[in-house]
Every structure is written in C-alpha cells, then in structure tokens.
N, C-alpha and C positions, 0 to 999 in steps of 0.2 A: 598826705594828711599828717597832721600832728594830733596828739591826744587832746590838745587844747581846744581844737575846733570840732571834736567828735560830735557835739550836739547839733552842728549845722547840717548834718547829713540825715536824710531819711533812711529807712531800712533798705530800700532798693540800692541806694548809693553806697551804703556801708558794705552790703554784700558784694557789690561790684569791686570795691577796694580790696576785699578779701580775695576775690577771684583773681585780681591782678597782682596779688601778693604784695600790695603796698602796706598792708596791716594784717596782723594775725587775729584769729578769733579770741585768743587769750588777751591780747592787747585791748580789744573792744570790751571784753568782760571786765577787765581791770578798770577801764574808763567808766563803765556803768557803776561798778562798785564804788569808785572814788566819788561819784556824784550822789549815790545813795547816802554815803557817809556824810557828805557835805550838806545835802538838802533835807534829808529825812527828819532831823531834829525840828525843823521848821514846819514840815508838811505832814509827817506821819503817814506817808503814802505806802511804804513797804513795811509789812508786819511780820514777814518771815524772810530772813536772809539766808539764801542757799548758796553762799559763796564757795564753799568747798566743793559742792556738787558741780557748780557752774564752771569752776576752773578745771576740774577733772574732765568734764564734758568737752570744754573748749580745746583741751590738749589732745583729745581723741580724734577718731576718724569720723568727722561729722558728715551727715548725709549731704549730697550735692543738690540741695534744694535752692529755691530762689532767694532765701534769706540766710544762706550758710554763714555762720559765725556771728549773727546779729543778736545782741542781748535782748532778752524778752522777760516780761513779768506776767504771772498768772494770778488772776483774782482768787481770793480766798472764799470762793463760793462756786459750787457746781463742779467744775472741771478738777479732777483729781490728779495729783502728781505723786507718784510712788515715793513713800518715805517722808513726805512733807505733811504738815498739819493741814486739816480741812475743817476749820472751826465754824465756818459760816458766820463769823463775827459773834458767836454765842458762847456764854459761859457753859451752857449745857454740853457743847461739843469741844470743850477746852482741851481734852486729852486725846481727841480722835486724830489718828494718823492714817493716811491713805495707804492701802496695801497694793495698789496698782495704778497705772496711768489710765485715765479716761481715753477713749478713742480720739477725742479732739486733741488731747495733750500729745498723743502719739503722732497725730498729723502735724501739729506744730513742730515737733522734733524732726519729722521727716522734711519739713520745709527748711530745716537747717538752723533754726533759732536755738539759742542757749538760754535756758531758764536760770535766772539769777535770784528770784524770790517770788513771794506772794504779796498781793496788794490788799489794802484796807477795803472793807465793805461794811455796811450796816448789818445788824442782826437779820439773817436770812434774806437780806436784800430787800427788806420791806419798804424802806423810805427812800425818798429822792435826795436825801443828804446822807453823807457818810459820817455818822456820829453814833457810836455804840458804847455801851458799858464795858464790853470786852476789849475792844481795840482802840477806843478813843476817837476824837474827831480828826478827820483828814482836812487839810487846809488848801486853799486855792493859791497857786503860784502867782496869780495876778494881784492878789491881796489876801494875805494869810488870815485876815479877820473874817473872810467870807468862805462859804461852802465850796467844795469842789464838785458837788452834785453826788448823786447816788443812783444805783447802788455801786456803780463802777468808779467811785470817786478816787480811790487810791490809784487805779490804773490811769485815769485822766490826769491827776496831779503829777504823776511820775513822767508821763509823756510830755505834758506841757512844760515841765521844768527842764526837759532835755536829759533826763536820767536814762531813758530808753526811747527809741524812735516810735515804738508802738507797743501795745500791751493788750492781753486778753481782756475782754469785757463781755458782759451778758446783759440782756434786756428783757424784762418781763412786763413792765409797765412804763418803760422809758429809761431804763438803767444804762443804756449806751448813749442815747441821744442827750439826756439831761447832763451827765458829766462832760460830754463833748461840748455842749453849749456853755456850760459854766467855765470851762478851761480853754476855750478857743481852739477846738480840735475838730477833725472829721470823725463822725460817729455814725456808722451804717448799721441799722437793725436789718438783718437780712430777712428774706421771705421765710416763712415757716417751713422747716425741714430742709432748707438749703444747706446748712451745715449739720453735721451729725449731732445727735442728742446723747451720745455715749451710752445708749441703751437704758437711760434713766428717764424715760419719757414721762413717768408719773410725777417726777419732780418738776416738770416743765409747766405745771399749772394748765393742763389740758391744751398744750400747744402755745401758750402765751409767750414763753421765754425762748430766746435764741441766743447763740454765742457768736461773737466775732471779735473785732479789735477796735480800739481807738487809736488814731494816727494823726500825724501832722500834715500828711499829704494824701490826696485822693489816690495816687498810684499805689501807695503802700496798702491801702484798704482793698483795692482791686486785686493786687498781686497776692495778698494773703487769702482772699476769697478763692482765687484760682487754686491755691495750694491745699485748701481744706474742704472744698465743697463736693468732692466725689461722693456718689451714693454709698450708703452702708449696705453691705451684702445681706444683712439680716433684718433690714428695716421693713416694717409693714407699709411704709409710705412710699409712693412712687417717686422716682427721681424727677426733679424739676428740669425741664429742658432749657438750654440756652444755646445761642447760635455760635458763639466764639468765645475765646478767653476774655475775661472781664478787662484785663489790662489792654487788650486791643480796642475795646470800646472807647478808651480815653482818647484815641487818635481819630475818632470818627465824630463828625458834626452831629449834634442832636437834631438838626433841622429846625423847622418852625413848630414849636410845641403849643398845644392848647393847655393852659394851666389855670386851675381854679385856685382861689385864695380866700381865706377867711380868718377873722380874729374871734369867731364865736367861741364862747366858753360854756361848759355844761350848766353853770349857774346863771348865765346871762350877764355876768359882770364884765365891766370894761377891764382891759389889761393895763399895765403900767404905760405911761405915755412914751417912754423910751423904747419899749418893745413894740408898741404900735407904730412909732415912727420908723423903726427898723424894718417892719413888715412893709410899710408904704414905700420905703426906699428900695426894697427888694423888688416890689412890683414894678417900679420905674426902671430899675436895672434890667429886668427881664424883658420889658417892652423895648428898651433900647437895643437889646440883643436880638430882637425880631420875633419874640414869642407873643402869642395871643394870651392875655391874662384877664380873667373875668372873676368877679366876686361871687362865690358860691360856697355855702356851708355844707356840712355833712347831712343835714336834713334828717336827724335821728332823734328819738325820744331819749335824751340823756339820762333822765331819772330812772327809766326802766333799764336802760343799758347798764348803769352802774349798780343797780339792785341785783341784776343777774350776775354781773361780774363778782360782786361781793359774795354771793352764795357759792359760786364756783371756786373762787380763791380760798375762802375760809374752809370749805369742806376739803379741798385738796390739801391745804396746809395741815389740817388735823389728821388726814390720812398719812401724810408724810411723816408727821410726828409719831404715829404708830410704828412706822418702819424704823425710825430712830430709836424708839423705846425698845424694840426687839433687838436692834444692833447693840445697844448699850446695856440692855438687861434691866432697865428701870425707866420710869417716866420722868420728865423734868419736874423739878420743884419750882415753886413760884419765884424764888429769889434768883434762879438761874436764867430767867427770861425777863426781858424788858416789859414794861406795862403794855405797850402796843402789841407786842408779840403774845403776851399772856392773854390779852383780850381776844386776839385773832384765834388762838388755839381754843379757847372756851367757846367762842362763837361757832367755830367749825364743828366742835363736838356736839352742838345742839341741833345742827342742821340735819333734817331727815333726808333720806335718799330721794324722795319725791321733790323736796325743795332744791336739792343740788341739781337734779336733772331738769327741773324747771329753769334754773339758771343757765344750764348748758344749752337747752333747746332755745331759750330766748336769745342768748348770745349768738347762736348760729343764725337765727332769723334776722336779728338786727345787724349782724355783720354782713349778711347778704344784702341788706338794704343799703348800708354804707357803700359797699362795693358797687351796687347797681347805680346809686346816685352819682358816683364818680366815674362811671364808665365813659362818659363823653370826653374825659380829660386824660391827658398823658401824665399829669402830675398834679398833686395838691400841695399848696403852700400854706403854712401857718408858722407862727413862732414856735420854738421849742418850749419856751417858758412864758409865764404871765408877768413876771417881774425880772429885773436883773438878779444875779445871784445874791441871795440874802446873806446876812452875817451868820457865823457859827452861833448856834443856840436859838435862832429864830424858829427853827423846826427841830426841836430837841426830843427825840423819842425816849430818852432816858428819864428826863425830869418833868416834862410837860404832861398834862392830862391827855390821854389819847384823843379825846374829842377836839381838843385844841390843836393837836397835831393834824388831825383830819382837816380842820378848817384852814389851817395855814398851808398845808400841802395842796388843797384844792385851789387856793389863790395862786400859788407859785408854779404848780405843775398841772395846768388844766388840759394840755393838748395831746400828750403822747399816747395814753392807753388805748384809744380805739384801734390803733393799727397793730397792736398786739392781739386784739380780739380777731381782727380780720385776717391777720397773717401777712399783710402787705409789707414790702420793703419800705423803709423810712429812714431818711438821712438827715443828719444835722450838719450844717456848714457854718463856719465862723466868719460871717460876712461883715459884721458890725461890732462896734464897742460902745459902751455907755460913756456918759460924761465923766464918770469916775474910772474909766479905763478898765471896765469889766466886760468880758465877751458877751455878745447877744447872738445866740445861735438861731438860724432859720432852718425850718424843717420842710423837706420835700418828700412826699410820699408817692410811690409809683403803683402801677397795677400789679396784681399778684404775680410773682415770678419774674418781674421786669426790673431787676437791678440794672440792666444794661442801659436803659433810658436815663435812670437816675445818675449813673456814673458818667455818661456822656454830658449830661447837663452840669454835673458837679465839676467836671474838667473845664467846661466852658466858663463857669463862674470863677473857678480858681484862677484862670488866666485873666479874666476881666477885672477881678477884684482880688488880687493875691493877698494872702494873709501870712505867708511863711516868714516875711520880714519882721513881723511883730513879735517881740519877745517879752515875757513877763519879768518882773523884778527878780523873782527866784528862777534863775536860768543857768544852765551849763555848770 
C-alpha cells in the first residue's frame, strides 16, 4: 500500500495491512488527517479535529481488535469522547466538554479504531439535513451544492469522500439511513438495544434512537456490529440472540426470500420519478436473484402514528432539556436555539403526562400492527427518500419557518421513521444514482432482531450490483 491509495481500502482491509505490518496505525492516521485538511474546507464534515490525541493513541499499544489502527470519526451527538466537545450542534452546549467516554466509545476503542475527530450534525439531530447555526452546513461529496443528509451528515460526507472508511452514526428517525442514501453508503440502523445505549436511555427518545456506523462496504458494517453488540451488564433490556457472528452471515446465501415493497407515503403523495424508478429497478433485480417480491404497504394509520410520535418526541426533548439545564445551571435562551428547536422545546413543555403516555401507548399499539402486517415477509423494501438529495438550503432549519421545514421534510424523508418506532433493523444500500449522479438509496427492513437476513441480502446485492467502484468528485 501507498498512502496515495489509502481511500481504496475499507476498514477490514486497512486493519489487515496493519496486522501484516505493511503500514502503521500512525501512517493511517496521518493519511486521514491529510484528507481532512484537503476536503473539509469544501465539505465541513469534521467539526472537531483531535489530531494530537489521535497521533498519541496511534503510537501507543492499541487493542488487538478487528479494526486495529483504522482511523475513525465520532458524531458530535450522543456518544461522548473524554476531553472532546459534545455540543450536539447547539450554541447552548457550545462550551460543554465530555468528562468520560461513553460505553460505545470504549467499545470502538476496543475494536482498535483511532478517533481523529468529531463530525457535523444538525442541532440535537432534529433534521434530515446537516445544516445548523452552530456548525454550518455539511455538503455532499457527490455535489457540494446538495445536502449530505442528517443527522449523521458529517459522518457520511467524510466516509463518502474517502477521509475514513467508516464513522460513527446514530439514527432516531432516519439519521443513519438518510445520510447513507444521500452519500452512496451502506447505513444499517440496528435493532433496538442491539448496541449499547451508554446508560443514557432517556436521551434515546423512548428507544427510537440507536448507534452504529456508516460504511462503504457491507462487511465493515457487519464486522463493527460484531465488535460492539455485546450485552451491557447493567442493562434492563434482555440481550438479543443471534446465531453466529454477523461477518459470517455475509458468506451465506439468503435463500429465496419473500419481500414486500411499497412507495406509499404518509400523506399519500407520489414520490419523485427517479426514486420511483429506482424502486422498480430494485424489484426487478430482486426477482432476477430469485426472490418473491409482492407489493404491500405498512397498512397503518399514519396520521395517528405521527401524532403519537410527536407527543412522545416533544415531551422527551423537553425532559432532556431539563437535564441539560441542571448540568449547565441555567435554561437555554431563545437565541441559543434554532427556531425549530425552540418550537419543539416549548411544545414539549406544554404536553401533559397523560398526553405523553397516550402517545407512547398509541405508538406501541401501532408499532405492533406494523410488525404484524409484515410478519409474512422476510424483508420490506421501500426507498430511503422521496426525492434525490436536495440542495443546501431547501430544508433550512435556521432560516425557514418551522412549518415550512416540516412540509419539506415530509416530502423528502417520508419513509424512515416507522422502523425507529417498531425497533426493527433497517438498512440503506446505494444501488442506484440519479441522472445528475446523486445517490438514490434503497431501504430494506427486516424482522425484529434479524440483522442476519438483511446482511445476507445486502451481501448478495453488493455482489450483483457493486457500488464500490463509483467515486464522488470530492474523493481521496
């Protein structure tokens, strides 16, 4: 290997080079740093540069994990890294520095990766685009006029540009799958409680949000899940069983699967023709691979579903803000929050306990209905997004009226949230590109706890329609 072709390797391959002593962890870290300095002015993907810490860590005695020596980035939301900022993209938390590693950060370190920085995120991860007053817009390596998705947009932009082979991401309403779709990556939202929640379950919006990674290859996603998904000793949630290491699933045939598909949206509107065409091409591809594919929607009352989610999310956000107020010793002032965030906080403050628990009870009932309706199927297929990635500013949480942000997000991101409510694993794959050469991700959702089937199917699709050879204009 030469540093010039560093970005051509995924994480598993880079770790193999380290193990064979063909490259050192420090050389890999310096390669990542070189690319941050080269591409970040155009992308704004990395918002905290931990170069000194990274080089010190790379020179030390790294754990002998599956990704020993591989450079890695951590999203500036949720997972804490000791001594690094944890701003959640907000002016309110601008001075907050983490005093410890989250358990997931510890597990990433045990896997052998080297943290080199933190990535851009919208304020509190609220929007599907990474544009904030605090951190500024993150741009897409395929076209820097367009969004990289959210809320893990910085992670996705960095991986897509070849800065690192994979990066931490989190998903509360689509925040792994949407950036993966925008940037041409693999993005797996794991089953609820598959990965540790760092003891911060309250911040996870009653189980909506999970952490994993965005990657360029399916095997990196599977290998990192193997490294992080051990049960937490003090967790009140039972460990989810699985038959074998997830990496081993990639070598197994998925068999003939029965797959449902739909382009139904909560508002009943049609999606963009290119996204519809990509869905239809995916159906054709699956049938060519021998799967049974039938058209079937979720069969749920979307209006009630999202009313319930709104009550749960808003009240949970207001409760989280109370904890932040206690931590900082003061409440936020209006100028420290974006209009969308300020509205969410005030709405949450007005919700009664009875209304919040109506939302939670209703979500549980409707989630059970969705799962029941999909029981006959091994997987459910739909697009990740309703349109190709829009331009920066189309969904602008800083300057647009919140109601307009709502309207535009509903058009662009109609598909991902239900599977945060149900807790099912859900996976974005970069199978197609638009006429303007922007990625069009397809989403496959599995049964609760069944990442294995999704990963076997993903490996089959990666082989049938490989995407690794496609590189964005901002690359390496």
